[in-house]
Every structure is written in C-alpha cells, then in structure tokens.
C-alpha positions in Angstrom: -18.2 -19.2 3.1 -21.2 -17.2 2.9 -20.5 -13.4 2.5 -23.1 -10.9 1.7 -22.9 -8.9 -1.6 -21.4 -5.3 -0.2 -24.2 -2.5 -0.7 -23.8 1.1 0.3 -26.0 1.8 3.0 -26.5 -1.6 4.2 -22.7 -2.9 4.4 -20.8 -1.4 7.6 -17.2 -0.8 7.0 -14.4 -0.8 9.5 -11.0 0.9 8.6 -7.8 0.5 10.6 -5.1 2.9 9.5 -5.9 6.4 8.3 -2.6 7.4 7.1 -1.3 9.0 3.8 -3.4 6.6 1.6 -5.8 5.0 4.2 -7.6 8.3 4.8 -8.7 8.8 1.3 -9.4 5.1 0.5 -12.0 5.1 3.6 -13.3 8.6 2.3 -14.1 7.1 -1.2 -16.1 4.3 0.7 -18.0 7.2 2.8 -18.6 9.2 -0.2 -20.3 5.9 -1.9 -22.8 5.8 1.1 -20.8 3.3 3.3 -20.9 4.0 7.0 -17.5 3.5 8.6 -16.1 2.8 12.1 -12.4 4.1 12.0 -9.2 3.6 14.3 -6.0 4.9 14.1 -3.0 4.8 16.6 -2.9 8.6 16.4 -6.5 9.7 16.7 -5.6 13.2 15.1 -4.7 11.6 11.6 -8.4 10.2 11.7 -9.7 13.5 12.1 -10.7 14.2 8.5 -13.0 11.2 8.5 -14.5 11.8 12.0 -15.4 15.3 10.8 -16.9 13.3 7.6 -19.2 11.4 9.7 -17.1 8.2 10.4 -17.7 6.8 14.1 -14.4 6.5 16.0 -13.4 3.0 17.8 -10.8 2.5 20.6 -9.3 -0.5 19.2 -9.3 -2.8 16.1 -11.3 -5.4 18.0 -14.1 -2.2 18.5 -14.0 -1.7 14.8 -14.9 -5.2 13.9 -17.4 -5.5 16.4 -19.5 -2.4 14.4 -18.6 -3.8 10.9 -19.1 -6.5 8.2 -15.9 -5.5 6.1 -12.7 -4.6 7.9 -9.8 -3.1 6.3 -6.6 -2.1 7.4 -3.5 -0.5 5.6 -0.8 -0.2 8.1 2.9 -0.2 8.0 4.7 -3.4 9.0 4.0 -7.1 9.0 4.0 -7.1 13.0 1.3 -4.1 12.8 -0.5 -6.3 10.5 -0.5 -9.3 13.1 -1.4 -7.1 16.0 -4.3 -5.3 14.3 -5.9 -8.6 12.9 -4.7 -11.4 15.5 -3.8 -9.6 18.6 -5.9 -9.7 21.8 -7.7 -6.5 20.9 -7.3 -7.2 17.2 -10.1 -7.5 14.4 -10.5 -11.0 14.6 -11.4 -11.1 18.2 -14.3 -8.6 17.5 -15.4 -10.1 14.0 -19.0 -12.0 13.7 -19.4 -15.1 11.6 -19.7 -14.1 8.0 -17.7 -10.8 8.3 -14.6 -10.4 6.1 -11.1 -9.2 7.2 -9.5 -7.3 4.1 -5.7 -6.2 4.4 -4.5 -3.9 2.1 -1.0 -3.5 3.8 2.0 -4.7 1.6 2.8 -7.5 3.9 4.1 -11.2 4.0 2.3 -13.8 1.9 2.9 -16.5 4.9 1.0 -13.8 7.3 -1.9 -13.6 4.6 -2.3 -16.8 4.8 -2.0 -17.4 8.6 -4.7 -14.6 8.8 -6.9 -16.5 6.3 -6.8 -20.0 8.4 -7.2 -18.4 11.8 -10.3 -16.4 10.2 -11.8 -19.4 8.7 -11.9 -21.3 12.0 -14.1 -18.8 13.5 -16.4 -18.4 10.3 -14.6 -15.1 9.2 -13.3 -14.7 5.5 -10.1 -13.0 4.8 -8.7 -11.5 1.9 -5.3 -10.0 1.2 -5.4 -6.9 -1.4 -2.1 -5.1 -1.2 -2.4 -1.9 -3.6 -0.2 0.0 -5.9 -0.5 3.8 -7.1 0.5 5.6 -4.1 -1.1 8.8 -2.3 -2.0 9.9 -5.9 -3.6 6.8 -6.8 -5.5 6.8 -3.3 -6.6 10.3 -3.5 -7.9 9.7 -7.1 -9.6 6.4 -6.4 -7.2 5.1 -9.3 -5.6 2.3 -7.2 -4.4 -1.1 -8.7 -5.7 -3.8 -6.1 -3.9 -7.1 -6.1 -6.4 -9.6 -4.4 -5.7 -13.2 -2.9 -8.7 -15.0 -1.5 -11.6 -17.1 -2.4 -13.5 -16.4 -5.3 -17.1 -16.0 -3.8 -15.8 -13.6 -1.1 -13.8 -11.5 -3.5 -16.7 -10.9 -5.8 -19.0 -10.2 -2.7 -16.6 -7.4 -1.7 -15.7 -6.1 -5.2 -17.9 -3.5 -4.9 -16.0 -1.8 -2.1 -12.7 -2.3 -4.2 -14.6 -0.3 -7.2 -14.5 2.6 -4.7 -11.0 2.8 -4.5 -9.4 1.6 -7.5 -9.5 1.2 -11.3 -7.4 -2.2 -11.9 -8.9 -5.0 -9.5 -7.6 -8.3 -10.3 -8.2 -11.6 -8.4 -5.0 -13.5 -8.5 -5.9 -16.6 -6.7 -6.1 -17.9 -3.1 -4.6 -16.4 0.3 -1.4 -15.0 -0.1 -1.5 -14.4 -4.2 -2.4 -10.9 -3.6 0.8 -10.3 -1.5 3.1 -12.2 -4.2 1.9 -10.1 -6.8 2.9 -7.0 -5.0 6.1 -8.3 -4.5 6.3 -8.4 -8.4 5.0 -5.0 -8.3 7.9 -3.6 -5.8 10.8 -5.5 -7.7 9.6 -3.5 -10.9 9.5 -0.3 -9.1 12.9 -0.8 -7.2 14.9 -1.0 -10.1 13.0 1.5 -12.2 13.5 4.4 -9.4 17.0 3.6 -10.1 16.8 4.5 -13.6 14.6 7.7 -13.0 16.9 9.1 -10.4 20.1 8.4 -12.6 18.6 9.6 -15.7 17.4 12.9 -14.3 20.8 13.3 -12.4 22.7 12.8 -15.8 20.3 15.3 -17.5 21.1 17.7 -14.6 25.0 17.5 -15.0 24.6 17.7 -18.7 22.9 21.1 -18.2 19.6 20.2 -19.9 16.5 21.7 -19.1 14.9 19.0 -16.9 11.1 19.9 -17.4 11.7 19.7 -21.3 13.8 16.5 -20.9 10.4 14.9 -19.1 8.2 16.1 -22.0 10.7 14.3 -24.6 11.2 11.0 -22.7 7.8 10.5 -20.7 5.5 9.6 -23.7 8.2 7.2 -25.1 9.6 3.8 -24.4 11.3 5.1 -21.2 8.2 6.2 -19.9 6.8 5.1 -16.6 4.5 5.9 -13.9 7.7 6.8 -11.7 9.0 8.9 -14.2 5.7 10.8 -15.1 4.6 11.3 -11.4 7.4 11.5 -9.2 9.8 12.9 -11.8 8.2 16.5 -11.4 8.2 16.3 -7.5 12.2 15.5 -7.9 12.5 18.6 -10.3 10.3 20.6 -7.6 12.7 19.2 -4.9 9.6 17.9 -3.1 10.2 14.9 -1.4 7.1 14.4 0.7 5.9 11.0 0.8 3.3 9.4 -1.4 5.2 6.0 -0.1 7.6 6.1 2.6 11.3 5.0 2.0 11.0 2.9 5.4 8.1 1.1 4.1 9.6 0.3 0.6 12.6 -1.0 2.5 10.4 -3.5 4.6 8.7 -4.6 0.9 12.2 -5.0 -0.5 13.2 -7.3 2.4 10.0 -9.4 2.2 10.6 -10.0 -1.6 14.3 -10.8 -1.0 13.2 -13.2 1.8 10.8 -15.0 -0.6 13.3 -15.0 -3.4 15.8 -16.6 -1.0 13.0 -19.4 0.0 12.4 -19.8 -3.8 16.2 -20.3 -4.5 16.1 -17.2 -6.7 19.0 -14.6 -7.4 17.6 -11.2 -7.5 20.8 -8.8 -7.6 19.0 -5.8 -9.2 16.4 -5.7 -6.1 19.2 -6.5 -3.6 21.1 -3.3 -5.5 18.3 -1.1 -5.1 17.6 -2.0 -1.4 21.1 -1.3 -0.4 20.9 2.1 -2.2 17.5 2.6 -0.2 19.4 1.7 3.1 21.7 4.7 2.2 18.7 7.0 1.8 17.4 6.0 5.4 20.9 6.3 7.0 21.1 9.9 5.6 17.8 10.6 7.7 15.3 10.4 4.9 13.2 7.2 6.0 10.2 9.1 6.3 10.6 10.7 2.9 9.1 9.3 -0.4 10.7 6.7 -2.5 11.7 9.3 -4.9 14.0 10.8 -2.3 16.4 8.0 -3.8 17.7 11.1 -5.6 19.1 12.8 -2.7 21.3 9.5 -2.0 22.6 9.5 -5.6 23.4 13.1 -5.3 25.4 12.6 -2.3 27.4 9.8 -4.1 28.4 11.8 -7.0 28.8 15.1 -4.7 26.1 17.0 -6.7 24.9 19.8 -4.5 21.6 21.6 -5.4 
C-alpha cells in the first residue's frame, strides 16, 4: 500500500486520546513541526494541546478527515473498536493512503481486524503499543512495539522517532500487541518483587532510600524498581499507568495464553493481587499501588 513518508510541515497528524501519556506523545509531534487535530472524550484534557496550537475535532471521524496519520491511545479494547471502527470512528473519515496507528495496549485479534477493515478501504493500519509510562511519554523515551506492513512502518517511522527511543518492527498486524503482552507479563511479576522487597526492607528497619542505591544498580535492578521505587517511598501512588488498565492487559495476556494452551501461574497470581488493589479502591492509581494491597495483607500500617 502506498503511504507517503512522514515529513514535518507536510504530514498532518490526528490524535485520539489525550490522557496521561497521549498528551505528551502528541506534544512531541507538534514540537517537531507536525500540525495536529485532536479529540478526547473530555475536552478539558486536550487543553494543553489546544493551547499549543492543535485543532479540535468533535469525533474520531472528524480527526481522520483532517489527518494523514491518525493515532489513538485510549483505555480498553471496546474503546479502540469505537474510535477506529465505530460509526463516527477514524476509519469512516480516513482517506485512501492514510494510516491508522493504534498505540493502545489492546487485543492482537482486534489489531488484525482493524488492519483488514482498513485495507478494504485503501487505508493502512499499524498496531504500536508502547512501554515506558508517563515518564517515557514525557521524555520522548518510549519503547514502541510495532506490527504492520514494512513499507508502511518505514513511512511513519519519523513520527515514532518523535516519541520513542526503541522502535522495533515485530512483523505483521497484531505482532506489536503480542510483544506488548510479553512486556506486561514481565512487569507483572517484577512489580510483585519490587513491592515485596521494599516491604521486607521496611519491616527490617532499613533506610529504604539507601537500599535502593545499594540494589538498584546490580542484578536486581529494573525499570520498575528504579523509577517506581522512589514513588513508593514518597507514598506517591499517582498513575503513570492505571491499575485498571494493567488488569485489562493481564486479562488479554491470560486469554491469549489460554488460546495457546499455556499455563502462566505467575501472571495469574499477579492479576489476582491487582484485583485486590482495585477492590480496595485504587483502580485509578498507578501500578506501584500494589504496595498498598501487600501492606494490607501483612497488616502493615504506614
């Protein structure tokens, strides 16, 4: 499929979903000279982008009518389906040669469905979920896992380079989403380890800030430990990535694992612990709020 190489000042960008991450990702594109049209269910969350010069659209369809590359990063698979395939979705407004780019963590099968539906209309589609949270989005340091046709991915790569440091083309439609499932499975068990280790250190009476210095650079170091560990110590559980969205990701991964006849007991345990986090009222907190549920289990009051 013929897709023009992305160029600042020439390629028009559409952006659907201007939340914790999307707001920064779109901002980086605008800072590099790309004109943007944006849509969000709550217009107030798009205000920073509108103030920076983005145009407003009243629907995903209207976004696509005014864009060559249409991005979305929304919450759940039903949201993805609505903003791309709905009556007022982006595909309904996309012109031949446009590209739909879903950066939501969603279902691999849905990525394939969007790809096939777009192809029938002469529109390209790419699934490109990301890792790095709000910090990576703000610093344009995301890891971007891409599924789609090679020529299309190469054409839009300059757009990804505005947002991320590691841009890896995994293969055809849906492979970006499968790779993100690998990422989430890794994080799920790692977050249990981070929280349990810090809880142990607290009960042992250690200075947790120096503990982080001692272990963060060694074999036990991880992105979660080094970036979210300090937030846990500061009792700052505001979201870089929502608990409820992480539960959604684990549900997708477990469903895919069942389809492939795989047993993933570590992931199943992590999901149950995060269900407890949500049940305690922390679904809109960050994934490191797992610490709150583990403290509750051990009757640790801080």
